[in-house]
C-alpha positions as CSV (number, residue, x, y, z in Angstrom):
1,M,-17.9,18.3,10.3
2,K,-16.5,16.9,7.1
3,K,-16.8,13.3,6.0
4,V,-13.4,11.6,6.3
5,N,-11.5,9.8,3.6
6,L,-10.2,6.8,5.5
7,V,-7.8,5.6,2.8
8,K,-5.4,8.4,3.5
9,Y,-5.0,7.3,7.1
10,I,-4.7,3.5,6.9
11,T,-1.3,2.4,8.3
12,C,0.4,0.0,10.6
13,S,0.4,0.7,14.3
14,L,1.6,0.1,17.7
15,I,0.9,-3.2,19.4
16,V,3.6,-2.6,21.9
17,S,5.8,0.4,22.6
18,S,9.5,-0.1,23.2
19,T,11.3,3.3,23.3
20,L,14.5,3.3,21.5
21,Y,17.4,5.7,21.7
22,A,20.6,6.2,19.7
23,N,23.1,3.4,19.9
24,Q,20.6,0.9,21.2
25,T,19.3,-2.2,19.5
26,A,15.6,-2.9,19.0
27,I,14.8,-6.1,20.9
28,L,11.1,-6.1,20.4
29,D,10.7,-9.9,20.8
30,E,11.6,-9.7,24.5
31,V,8.4,-7.8,25.5
32,T,6.3,-9.7,28.1
33,V,2.7,-9.3,29.0
34,N,0.4,-10.6,31.8
35,A,-2.6,-11.2,29.6
36,N,-3.2,-14.8,30.9
37,K,-2.4,-13.7,34.5
38,V,1.0,-15.3,34.0
39,E,4.0,-13.5,32.5
40,E,4.6,-14.5,28.8
41,N,6.3,-13.3,25.7
42,I,3.8,-11.3,23.7
43,K,4.4,-13.3,20.6
44,N,3.1,-16.4,22.4
45,V,-0.2,-15.1,23.5
46,P,-3.0,-16.1,21.0
47,Q,-5.0,-12.9,21.1
48,S,-4.7,-9.2,20.0
49,I,-3.0,-7.0,22.5
50,T,-2.0,-3.4,22.5
51,V,0.7,-2.4,25.0
52,I,1.7,1.1,26.0
53,T,4.8,1.6,28.2
54,N,5.4,4.3,30.8
55,E,7.7,6.2,28.4
56,E,5.0,6.3,25.7
57,L,2.4,7.5,28.2
58,H,4.7,10.5,28.8
59,E,5.7,11.1,25.2
60,K,2.1,11.2,24.0
61,G,0.7,13.0,27.0
62,I,-1.6,10.1,27.9
63,N,-2.8,11.0,31.4
64,R,-6.4,9.6,31.3
65,I,-8.2,6.5,30.1
66,S,-9.9,8.3,27.2
67,N,-6.4,8.9,25.7
68,V,-5.5,5.2,26.2
69,I,-8.7,4.2,24.3
70,K,-7.8,6.4,21.3
71,E,-4.7,4.2,20.8
72,V,-6.8,1.0,20.4
73,P,-8.4,-0.1,17.1
74,N,-12.2,-0.2,17.1
75,M,-12.4,1.2,20.7
76,N,-14.3,4.3,21.5
77,L,-15.4,6.4,24.6
78,T,-18.2,8.8,24.8
79,G,-19.9,10.8,27.6
80,N,-23.0,12.9,28.1
81,T,-24.7,14.7,31.0
82,G,-26.0,12.2,33.5
83,M,-24.6,9.2,31.5
84,G,-21.0,8.9,32.7
85,S,-18.3,7.5,30.5
86,N,-19.5,4.9,28.0
87,A,-17.0,2.6,26.3
88,S,-17.7,0.7,23.1
89,F,-15.7,-1.9,21.4
90,R,-16.5,-4.1,18.3
91,G,-20.2,-3.1,18.4
92,L,-20.6,-3.8,22.2
93,N,-21.9,-0.8,24.3
94,S,-22.3,0.0,27.9
95,S,-25.4,-1.3,29.8
96,T,-27.4,1.7,31.0
97,F,-29.2,0.1,34.0
98,T,-26.3,-2.0,35.3
99,S,-24.0,1.0,34.7
100,T,-21.3,-1.4,33.4
101,N,-19.0,-1.0,30.5
102,P,-18.0,-3.8,28.1
103,V,-14.4,-2.9,28.5
104,V,-13.2,-3.3,32.1
105,I,-10.2,-1.5,33.5
106,Y,-8.0,-3.4,36.0
107,V,-5.3,-1.6,38.1
108,D,-3.2,-4.3,39.8
109,G,-6.3,-6.5,39.9
110,V,-8.8,-3.8,41.0
111,P,-11.7,-3.5,38.5
112,Y,-13.2,-0.2,37.2
113,Y,-16.3,-0.9,35.2
114,D,-18.9,1.6,36.4
115,R,-19.8,4.3,33.9
116,F,-19.3,6.9,36.6
117,D,-16.1,5.5,38.0
118,Y,-14.0,4.9,34.9
119,N,-10.9,7.0,35.1
120,P,-8.3,5.6,37.5
121,S,-4.9,7.3,38.0
122,L,-2.1,6.7,35.5
123,V,0.6,8.3,37.6
124,N,2.4,5.2,38.8
125,V,2.1,3.0,35.7
126,E,4.7,0.7,34.4
127,K,2.7,-0.3,31.3
128,V,-0.9,-0.6,30.0
129,E,-2.0,-3.9,28.3
130,V,-5.2,-3.7,26.3
131,L,-6.5,-7.3,25.8
132,R,-8.9,-7.2,22.8
133,G,-11.9,-9.6,22.6
134,P,-13.9,-11.3,25.4
135,Q,-11.8,-11.9,28.6
136,G,-14.4,-13.5,30.8
137,T,-12.5,-16.8,31.2
138,L,-9.9,-15.2,33.5
139,Y,-11.2,-11.7,34.2
140,G,-14.8,-12.3,35.0
141,K,-18.4,-11.3,34.4
142,D,-18.3,-7.9,32.7
143,T,-15.4,-8.3,30.3
144,I,-17.5,-9.1,27.3
145,G,-15.5,-6.8,25.0
146,A,-12.0,-6.2,26.3
147,V,-9.8,-5.6,29.3
148,I,-7.5,-2.6,29.9
149,N,-4.9,-4.1,32.3
150,I,-2.9,-1.4,34.1
151,I,0.3,-2.6,35.9
152,T,2.0,-0.3,38.3
153,K,5.7,0.1,39.0
154,S,7.5,-2.1,41.5
155,P,9.5,-0.3,44.2
156,E,13.3,-0.6,44.6
157,N,15.5,-0.2,47.6
158,E,16.7,3.2,46.5
159,W,14.2,6.0,46.9
160,S,13.2,7.5,43.6
161,G,10.3,9.5,42.1
162,T,8.9,11.9,39.7
163,L,7.5,15.4,40.0
164,G,5.5,17.0,37.2
165,A,3.5,20.0,36.3
166,E,1.6,21.4,33.2
167,Y,-0.2,24.6,32.4
168,G,-2.3,25.2,29.4
169,N,-5.1,27.4,27.9
170,Y,-8.5,27.4,29.6
171,N,-6.5,27.7,32.8
172,Y,-5.6,24.0,32.7
173,I,-3.4,22.9,35.6
174,N,-2.0,19.4,36.1
175,T,0.4,18.4,38.8
176,M,1.7,14.9,39.7
177,L,3.9,13.2,42.3
178,N,5.2,9.7,42.5
179,I,7.7,8.5,45.2
180,S,8.7,5.0,46.4
181,G,11.5,3.2,48.0
182,A,12.6,0.9,50.9
183,L,11.9,1.7,54.6
184,I,13.8,-1.5,55.5
185,K,16.2,-2.7,52.8
186,D,14.9,-5.8,50.9
187,K,12.0,-6.1,53.4
188,L,9.6,-3.2,53.7
189,Y,8.8,-0.8,50.9
190,A,6.4,2.2,50.7
191,G,5.2,4.5,48.0
192,I,2.8,7.4,47.5
193,N,1.5,8.9,44.3
194,G,-1.1,11.5,43.3
195,S,-2.3,14.0,40.8
196,F,-4.4,17.2,40.8
197,K,-6.0,18.6,37.7
198,S,-8.2,21.6,37.2
199,D,-9.7,23.1,34.1
200,D,-12.0,26.1,33.5
201,G,-13.4,24.5,30.4
202,W,-14.5,26.0,27.1
203,V,-18.2,26.5,27.7
204,K,-19.3,29.8,29.3
205,N,-22.7,30.2,31.1
206,H,-23.9,33.8,30.8
207,F,-27.0,33.4,33.0
208,A,-27.0,35.8,36.0
209,G,-25.9,34.3,39.3
210,M,-24.5,31.1,37.7
211,K,-20.9,29.8,37.6
212,K,-19.3,31.4,34.6
213,N,-17.1,28.4,33.7
214,A,-19.9,26.0,32.8
215,N,-17.9,22.8,32.1
216,E,-15.2,23.3,34.7
217,K,-13.4,20.2,36.0
218,K,-11.7,19.3,39.2
219,D,-9.8,16.0,39.6
220,R,-7.8,14.8,42.6
221,K,-6.3,11.2,42.8
222,T,-4.2,9.9,45.6
223,S,-2.8,6.4,46.4
224,G,-0.3,4.8,48.7
225,F,1.0,1.4,49.4
226,F,3.2,-0.7,51.8
227,L,4.9,-3.8,50.4
228,Y,6.4,-6.4,52.8
229,K,8.6,-9.1,51.6
230,A,8.7,-11.6,54.5
231,S,11.0,-13.9,52.5
232,D,12.0,-14.7,48.9
233,E,8.7,-16.7,48.6
234,L,6.2,-14.6,50.6
235,S,5.1,-11.0,50.1
236,A,2.1,-8.9,51.1
237,K,1.0,-5.5,49.7
238,L,-1.6,-3.1,51.0
239,T,-2.8,-0.4,48.7
240,L,-5.1,2.5,49.7
241,T,-6.7,4.8,47.1
242,D,-8.8,8.0,47.5
243,N,-10.1,9.7,44.4
244,Y,-12.3,12.7,44.0
245,V,-13.7,14.2,40.8
246,K,-16.2,17.0,40.2
247,N,-17.2,17.8,36.6
248,Y,-19.6,20.6,35.8
249,F,-22.2,20.6,33.0
250,M,-21.1,18.8,29.8
251,D,-18.6,19.2,27.0
252,G,-21.4,20.5,24.7
253,Y,-24.8,22.1,24.9
254,S,-28.5,21.5,24.4
255,S,-30.1,22.1,21.1
256,N,-33.4,21.9,19.2
257,P,-34.1,18.2,18.5
258,S,-35.5,19.1,15.1
259,F,-32.1,20.3,13.9
260,D,-30.1,18.1,11.6
261,I,-27.4,16.5,13.7
262,N,-24.6,17.4,11.2
263,S,-25.6,21.1,11.4
264,L,-24.6,21.3,15.0
265,R,-21.2,22.9,15.8
266,R,-19.0,23.0,18.8
267,E,-18.7,26.8,18.6
268,D,-22.5,27.1,19.1
269,G,-21.9,25.7,22.6
270,E,-19.2,28.1,23.7
271,N,-21.8,30.5,25.1
272,V,-24.9,29.1,26.8
273,N,-27.5,30.0,29.4
274,F,-29.0,27.6,31.9
275,D,-30.3,28.3,35.4
276,I,-29.7,25.2,37.5
277,P,-26.2,24.2,38.7
278,A,-25.2,21.1,36.8
279,Y,-22.5,18.8,38.1
280,E,-21.4,15.2,38.8
281,K,-19.3,14.7,41.9
282,T,-17.7,11.3,42.5
283,K,-15.7,9.9,45.5
284,V,-13.9,6.6,45.4
285,K,-12.2,4.9,48.3
286,S,-10.6,1.5,48.0
287,Q,-8.5,-0.8,50.1
288,V,-6.6,-3.8,48.5
289,L,-4.7,-6.5,50.2
290,S,-2.5,-8.6,47.8
291,L,-0.7,-11.8,49.1
292,S,1.7,-13.8,47.0
293,Y,3.5,-17.1,47.8
294,E,6.0,-18.6,45.3
295,L,7.6,-22.0,45.2
296,D,9.7,-23.7,42.4
297,K,6.8,-25.1,40.5
298,F,3.8,-22.9,41.3
299,K,2.6,-19.6,42.7
300,I,-0.4,-18.7,44.9
301,D,-2.0,-15.2,44.7
302,S,-4.8,-13.7,46.8
303,T,-6.4,-10.3,46.1
304,T,-9.0,-8.9,48.5
305,I,-10.7,-5.7,47.7
306,H,-13.1,-3.3,49.4
307,K,-14.4,-0.3,47.4
308,K,-16.9,2.4,48.1
309,F,-18.2,4.7,45.4
310,N,-20.3,7.8,45.8
311,L,-22.1,9.7,43.1
312,D,-23.8,13.1,43.7
313,G,-25.3,14.3,40.4
314,Q,-27.5,17.3,39.6
315,Y,-28.5,18.5,36.2
316,D,-30.6,21.2,34.6
317,T,-33.7,19.6,33.1
318,D,-33.3,21.2,29.6
319,N,-30.0,23.2,30.0
320,Q,-31.8,26.3,28.8
321,V,-33.5,29.4,30.2
322,N,-36.8,31.2,29.5
323,T,-38.6,27.9,29.0
324,V,-41.4,26.2,30.9
325,N,-38.7,24.1,32.7
326,D,-36.9,27.0,34.3
327,G,-35.9,26.1,37.9
328,L,-36.4,22.4,37.3
329,K,-33.7,19.7,37.6
330,Q,-32.7,16.1,37.4
331,F,-30.8,14.3,40.1
332,N,-28.9,11.1,40.9
333,F,-27.4,10.2,44.3
334,T,-25.9,6.7,44.4
335,T,-23.6,4.8,46.9
336,N,-22.1,1.6,45.9
337,Y,-20.2,-0.9,48.1
338,T,-18.1,-3.8,46.7
339,W,-16.3,-6.6,48.4
340,S,-14.4,-9.2,46.4
341,E,-11.8,-12.0,46.8
342,E,-9.8,-13.8,44.1
343,L,-7.6,-16.8,45.0
344,K,-5.5,-18.2,42.2
345,L,-2.9,-20.9,41.7
346,S,-0.6,-20.8,38.7
347,S,2.3,-22.8,37.3
348,K,6.0,-21.9,37.3
349,N,8.9,-23.4,35.4
350,Q,6.7,-26.0,33.7
351,D,6.3,-27.0,30.1
352,I,2.5,-27.1,30.4
353,R,1.5,-23.7,31.8
354,W,-1.8,-23.4,33.7
355,I,-3.7,-21.2,36.1
356,T,-6.8,-21.9,38.2
357,G,-8.7,-20.1,40.9
358,I,-11.9,-19.1,42.6
359,Y,-13.6,-15.7,42.8
360,F,-16.3,-14.2,45.0
361,D,-17.8,-10.7,45.1
362,K,-20.7,-9.0,46.8
363,E,-22.1,-5.6,45.8
364,K,-24.7,-3.3,47.4
365,R,-26.1,-0.3,45.6
366,D,-28.2,2.4,47.2
367,Q,-29.7,4.8,44.8
368,G,-31.9,7.8,45.5
369,P,-33.1,10.5,45.3
370,Y,-33.0,9.6,41.6
371,G,-35.4,11.3,39.2
372,A,-36.4,14.5,37.4
373,E,-38.7,17.4,37.3
374,E,-40.3,18.7,34.1
375,V,-43.4,20.4,32.8
376,S,-45.9,18.1,31.1
377,R,-49.3,19.3,29.8
378,G,-48.9,22.6,31.6
379,S,-48.1,21.3,35.0
380,I,-44.9,20.2,36.8
381,Y,-44.3,16.4,36.9
382,R,-41.8,15.2,39.5
383,G,-40.6,11.6,39.7
384,D,-38.2,10.2,42.3
385,V,-37.1,6.6,42.9
386,H,-35.3,5.2,45.9
387,S,-33.9,1.7,45.4
388,R,-31.5,-0.8,47.0
389,S,-30.0,-3.7,45.0
390,H,-27.6,-6.5,45.8
391,S,-25.4,-8.7,43.6
392,K,-23.4,-11.8,44.5
393,T,-21.0,-13.7,42.2
394,Q,-19.3,-17.0,42.7
395,A,-17.0,-18.4,40.1
396,I,-14.3,-21.0,39.4
397,F,-12.0,-20.7,36.5
398,G,-9.0,-22.3,34.8
399,Q,-6.8,-22.1,31.8
400,T,-3.9,-24.2,30.4
401,M,-1.4,-23.6,27.6
402,I,-0.2,-26.9,26.1
403,P,2.7,-27.1,23.7
404,L,2.0,-29.4,20.7
405,G,5.4,-30.1,19.4
406,E,7.8,-27.3,18.8
407,D,5.6,-25.0,16.7
408,F,2.0,-25.3,18.0
409,E,0.4,-24.4,21.3
410,L,-3.1,-25.1,22.4
411,T,-5.0,-22.9,24.9
412,L,-8.0,-24.2,26.7
413,G,-9.9,-22.3,29.3
414,G,-13.2,-22.0,31.1
415,R,-15.1,-20.1,33.8
416,Y,-18.3,-21.3,35.5
417,Q,-20.1,-18.5,37.4
418,R,-23.3,-18.0,39.3
419,I,-24.7,-14.5,39.7
420,E,-27.6,-13.6,42.0
421,K,-29.2,-10.2,41.9
422,D,-32.2,-8.6,43.7
423,I,-33.8,-5.1,43.9
424,S,-36.3,-3.3,46.0
425,A,-37.5,0.0,44.6
426,L,-40.2,2.6,45.3
427,A,-41.1,5.2,42.6
428,K,-42.9,8.2,43.9
429,S,-44.3,10.9,41.6
430,S,-46.6,14.0,41.6
431,F,-48.4,16.0,38.9
432,G,-49.3,19.6,39.5
433,G,-48.4,19.1,43.2
434,V,-50.9,16.2,43.6
435,A,-49.3,12.9,44.6
436,L,-49.8,10.0,42.1
437,S,-49.9,6.4,43.0
438,D,-46.6,4.9,44.2
439,V,-45.0,2.2,42.0
440,P,-43.3,-0.5,44.1
441,Y,-41.1,-2.9,42.4
442,S,-39.2,-5.9,43.9
443,D,-37.5,-8.7,42.0
444,K,-34.8,-11.4,42.2
445,K,-32.9,-13.3,39.5
446,T,-30.2,-15.9,39.3
447,W,-28.1,-16.6,36.2
448,N,-25.6,-19.5,35.7
449,S,-23.1,-19.4,32.8
450,F,-20.1,-21.2,31.4
451,L,-17.5,-19.1,29.5
452,P,-15.2,-21.3,27.4
453,K,-12.1,-20.3,25.4
454,V,-10.2,-22.3,22.8
455,A,-7.2,-21.0,20.9
456,I,-4.3,-22.4,19.0
457,S,-1.1,-20.6,17.9
458,Y,1.4,-21.7,15.2
459,K,5.0,-20.4,15.2
460,V,5.8,-20.1,11.5
461,N,9.4,-19.0,12.3
462,D,11.2,-17.0,15.0
463,D,9.6,-13.8,13.8
464,L,6.1,-14.8,12.7
465,T,3.3,-16.4,14.8
466,T,-0.3,-17.0,13.7
467,F,-3.3,-17.8,15.9
468,T,-7.0,-18.5,15.8
469,S,-9.4,-18.4,18.8
470,I,-13.0,-18.9,19.8
471,S,-14.3,-17.4,23.0
472,K,-17.6,-16.6,24.8
473,G,-18.4,-13.2,26.3
474,Y,-20.9,-12.3,28.9
475,M,-22.5,-9.2,30.6
476,P,-24.9,-9.9,33.4
477,G,-28.6,-9.0,33.2
478,G,-30.3,-6.8,35.7
479,F,-33.2,-4.5,36.6
480,N,-34.7,-1.1,35.7
481,N,-33.8,1.1,38.7
482,Y,-36.4,3.7,37.5
483,P,-39.5,1.5,37.1
484,S,-42.7,2.9,35.7
485,T,-44.7,-0.3,36.4
486,S,-44.5,-3.1,39.0
487,N,-44.4,-5.7,36.2
488,S,-41.2,-7.8,36.2
489,K,-41.3,-8.2,32.4
490,D,-41.1,-4.4,31.9
491,N,-38.2,-4.0,34.3
492,T,-35.8,-6.9,33.8
493,F,-33.4,-7.8,31.1
494,E,-31.4,-10.9,30.4
495,P,-27.6,-11.2,30.2
496,E,-25.9,-10.1,27.0
497,K,-23.9,-12.9,25.4
498,S,-21.3,-13.0,22.5
499,T,-19.3,-15.6,20.6
500,N,-16.1,-14.2,19.2
501,Y,-14.1,-15.8,16.4
502,E,-10.7,-14.4,15.6
503,I,-7.8,-15.1,13.2
504,G,-4.6,-13.2,13.6
505,M,-0.9,-12.9,13.1
506,K,2.1,-11.2,14.8
507,Y,5.3,-10.4,13.1
508,V,8.2,-9.1,15.2
509,G,11.3,-8.3,13.2
510,E,14.5,-6.4,14.0
511,N,13.1,-2.9,13.3
512,Y,9.4,-3.4,12.8
513,L,6.4,-5.3,14.0
514,I,2.9,-5.9,12.7
515,N,-0.2,-7.3,14.4
516,A,-3.3,-8.1,12.3
517,S,-6.5,-9.8,13.0
518,I,-9.9,-10.5,11.5
519,F,-12.9,-11.0,13.8
520,R,-16.5,-12.0,13.7
521,M,-18.7,-11.6,16.8
522,N,-22.3,-12.9,17.1
523,I,-24.2,-11.1,19.8
524,E,-27.4,-12.2,21.6
525,D,-29.7,-10.3,24.0
526,I,-28.0,-6.9,23.5
527,H,-28.8,-4.5,26.4
528,V,-31.0,-1.7,25.1
529,Y,-33.6,0.6,26.5
530,K,-36.8,2.0,25.2
531,Q,-37.7,5.7,25.4
532,L,-41.4,6.3,25.8
533,N,-43.6,9.3,26.3
534,G,-41.3,11.6,24.3
535,G,-38.1,10.3,26.0
536,S,-39.2,10.8,29.6
537,I,-39.8,7.2,30.5
538,F,-37.2,4.4,30.1
539,Q,-37.9,0.7,29.9
540,T,-35.3,-2.0,29.8
541,S,-35.1,-4.5,27.0
542,N,-32.9,-6.9,25.0
543,A,-32.4,-6.8,21.3
544,K,-32.4,-10.4,20.2
545,K,-29.5,-10.6,17.8
546,A,-26.7,-8.5,16.3
547,H,-23.3,-9.1,14.8
548,S,-20.0,-7.3,14.2
549,Q,-17.1,-8.1,11.9
550,G,-14.0,-6.3,11.0
551,I,-10.3,-6.0,10.6
552,E,-7.7,-4.6,13.1
553,L,-4.2,-3.7,12.1
554,D,-1.4,-2.3,14.3
555,G,2.3,-2.0,13.8
556,K,5.4,-0.1,14.3
557,Y,8.5,0.6,12.2
558,Y,11.8,2.0,13.3
559,L,13.2,4.1,10.4
560,T,16.4,4.6,12.5
561,N,17.2,4.1,16.2
562,N,15.7,7.6,16.7
563,I,12.8,7.8,14.3
564,E,9.7,5.6,14.8
565,L,6.6,5.4,12.7
566,S,3.5,3.9,14.4
567,G,-0.3,3.7,13.9
568,S,-3.4,1.6,13.9
569,V,-6.6,1.1,12.0
570,G,-9.8,-0.7,12.9
571,L,-12.6,-1.2,10.3
572,I,-15.9,-2.6,11.5
573,Q,-19.4,-3.5,10.3
574,A,-21.7,-3.8,13.2
575,K,-25.5,-4.3,12.6
576,Y,-28.7,-5.3,14.4
577,D,-30.1,-8.6,13.0
578,D,-33.2,-8.9,15.1
579,Y,-34.3,-5.8,17.1
580,V,-37.7,-4.3,17.4
581,N,-38.1,-1.2,19.7
582,T,-41.6,0.1,20.3
583,N,-42.8,-1.2,16.9
584,K,-39.7,0.3,15.1
585,I,-37.6,-2.3,13.3
586,Y,-33.8,-1.9,13.3
587,N,-32.9,-5.0,11.4
588,G,-29.9,-4.3,9.1
589,Q,-29.2,-0.9,10.7
590,R,-25.8,0.0,12.3
591,I,-25.4,-0.5,16.0
592,A,-25.4,2.8,17.8
593,N,-22.2,4.4,19.3
594,T,-19.9,2.4,17.0
595,P,-17.7,4.5,14.6
596,R,-17.2,3.0,11.2
597,Y,-13.5,3.1,11.8
598,T,-10.9,4.3,14.2
599,A,-7.3,5.1,13.1
600,N,-4.1,6.8,14.4
601,L,-0.8,7.6,12.8
602,G,2.3,8.8,14.6
603,I,5.8,9.8,13.8
604,A,8.4,10.5,16.6
605,Y,12.0,11.6,17.0
606,I,13.2,10.1,20.3
607,Q,16.3,10.5,22.3
608,E,17.5,9.7,25.8
609,K,18.9,13.2,26.1
610,G,18.4,16.4,24.1
611,L,15.6,17.3,21.7
612,Y,12.7,15.1,20.9
613,G,9.3,15.5,19.3
614,R,6.3,13.7,17.8
615,L,3.2,14.3,15.7
616,D,0.1,12.1,16.1
617,I,-3.0,12.0,13.9
618,Y,-6.3,10.5,15.1
619,G,-9.4,9.7,13.0
620,R,-12.8,8.2,13.7
621,G,-15.6,7.5,11.3
622,S,-19.3,8.4,11.5
623,S,-21.4,7.0,14.3
624,N,-25.2,6.3,14.8
625,Y,-27.0,7.7,17.8
626,V,-30.5,7.1,19.1
627,D,-32.8,10.1,18.6
628,G,-35.4,9.4,21.3
629,V,-37.9,12.1,20.7
630,N,-38.0,11.5,17.0
631,D,-39.5,8.0,17.1
632,N,-36.2,6.5,18.5
633,R,-34.7,6.7,15.0
634,L,-31.0,6.3,14.5
635,V,-29.2,9.4,13.2
636,E,-25.7,9.4,11.8
637,A,-23.1,12.0,12.8
638,D,-20.0,12.6,10.8
639,G,-16.6,11.6,12.2
640,G,-13.5,13.7,12.2
641,I,-9.7,13.9,12.2
642,T,-7.5,15.6,14.7
643,S,-3.8,16.0,15.2
644,N,-1.4,16.6,18.1
645,V,2.2,17.8,18.3
646,K,4.7,17.8,21.1
647,L,8.3,19.1,21.3
648,G,10.6,18.7,24.3
649,Y,14.1,18.8,25.6
650,K,15.7,16.3,28.1
651,I,18.6,17.6,30.1
652,A,20.0,15.9,33.2
653,D,17.0,14.8,35.3
654,W,14.6,17.3,33.6
655,N,12.1,16.9,30.7
656,I,10.7,20.2,29.5
657,Y,8.1,20.3,26.8
658,A,5.4,22.1,25.0
659,Y,2.3,20.6,23.3
660,M,-0.6,21.4,21.1
661,N,-3.6,19.1,20.8
662,N,-6.2,19.4,18.0
663,I,-3.9,21.7,16.0
664,T,-6.5,22.7,13.4
665,N,-9.3,23.0,16.0
666,E,-11.5,20.4,14.2
667,D,-14.8,19.5,15.8
668,H,-17.0,16.4,15.7
669,I,-19.9,15.0,17.7
670,T,-19.0,12.4,20.4
671,S,-22.5,11.7,21.8
672,Y,-26.1,12.7,21.2
673,G,-29.5,12.1,22.8
674,S,-32.9,13.8,22.8
675,K,-36.3,14.0,24.5
676,T,-39.3,16.3,24.1
677,G,-38.1,19.9,23.7
678,T,-34.4,19.4,23.9
679,S,-31.4,17.4,22.8
680,W,-27.9,16.9,24.3
681,V,-24.9,16.9,22.1
682,T,-21.2,16.7,23.1
683,F,-18.0,17.3,21.1
684,N,-14.4,16.6,21.1
685,E,-12.0,19.0,22.8
686,P,-11.1,22.3,21.1
687,R,-7.5,23.3,20.4
688,R,-5.4,22.8,23.5
689,F,-1.9,24.0,24.1
690,G,0.5,24.3,27.0
691,I,3.9,23.7,28.6
692,G,5.1,21.2,31.1
693,A,8.1,19.9,33.0
694,I,8.9,16.6,34.7
695,Y,11.7,16.0,37.2
696,K,13.0,12.5,38.0
697,F,15.1,11.7,41.0
């Protein structure tokens, strides 16, 4: 992995995608977003926003959330065995023991924040809006970093749809279906969409009796809806979703924790040996009822959600063979139930725009068996925890956008919320077959918080708008669901809080646009955990203070009606200011899992019919990771640069294409962790290539 020269890749990038074809005019300033839960022109929203349309999703081959995140400055996604998908943004990381990410995904109001439930379907998407910076005022408790707001397509009277299929190396198969239309004209609509993906993976397990395709993946997502328009004012929509994913092993391997991190290579993980089947199987079922009632001056919306999430995880203790841990495993079985209701009232056709509402949710999480087996001091140690936890949230929120003359607009918002949590856990363990003392742990906490937001925008002229904003971010506290003591102090952690300051500008011209921002974030009580006893015991904690500051630049330039240039760059400095972990001082060191920069550059030739193509280059800087077995030190892994190419031909209702991702087969580390005797390291995808076809009707 070579160190990257960032200067070569700094460019302007995409804030919003508006596909242009020959003989069409670029009308970029008509793009609308729902960032404030009301439809607005993107130029009038005083915050940084990245928008990706349905057309661009297809053009770039974006069919999962990890690909969306690569388009956003300073946003990153990592994953490792037993850890799920961990998003990071502007120095904010996922919370291990609440399993929440600082970037929350919403699909038509349905949240996806859990690390193990973080890849909703992108089949029926109209556009994706990425709202950068804290969004707690309108979106709630976990949105301390950003929101990925996914808006699905609205059905029409005429039945229409899309069928698609792809095949690639490693026996990659991806099929998709999306159909919708009217059952009763102008009254009752229905739709169904789904996708199925399978992939043999690039890691081979050569141990006798084990599955050969070590990191094989299966992914099935289905969703359907009924939309009833009782009148021009009243509508109701019922959406049902059923998702299933089974991922085996990890996209990497286990190594010797004494090796230098930058000596590790992806090719060393292509052939492995381990003796315990390793997999994570998740099932998600949700039901959503959305009601809307519109009058001349205001609109009432209600969203009621029930969601059930199951995780069945099993892992090889050290991902190796011929060691003392042969035949031993780790395990995690979790079931999570969520009920929520949001009722909001918003203005229509008024000079002063506003929105207000109330929000409730209730969550129950049953976890267990949850633990591990491993050899310690010559005997087998087995730990297993069963726990039940509850969470309740009540909130009231509001925001108003007030014009100040012709050129200024003031945004004022706030959210008051109360969060109650409790846990009851019992940790059982044995050593050498002899039962050790049980560790019971019960606790209850309540947190009250107020999340304000203030922003002002100034319209310099019809093309240029500037803004400045101050907002508070919040991620709830919680409990250690793997307690090693009954002491509340060892097993609780406080909410993580942030104050975000941002200054930015948006320029939208006839054939180009630029979005630039400078931010500073002060972070308090960062969620961290301590690895004790060589990395086999985890305790929750809060790092007192940290900060991040940086620059984000996106833009797009149309060289002609058919040739577009786009890109983005995010530069960040994120450091701990006051953090002591088991007597180790991290003050002044870079925050873990935060690349020094992210960047992308794309050039595309686009047409409504005929030949089209694009080339995209992605870069990410070096990142720090916690090396648990080596005194919890921070180790720095080099970043990397990859490039993708796609060529296609559109004829009649068909789109036929070929693609190659990671053309030069570059490798770089995406996550790292360690404990006594082993380390876990994952990498970016190797070279991928394939063909595909999409039929629209």
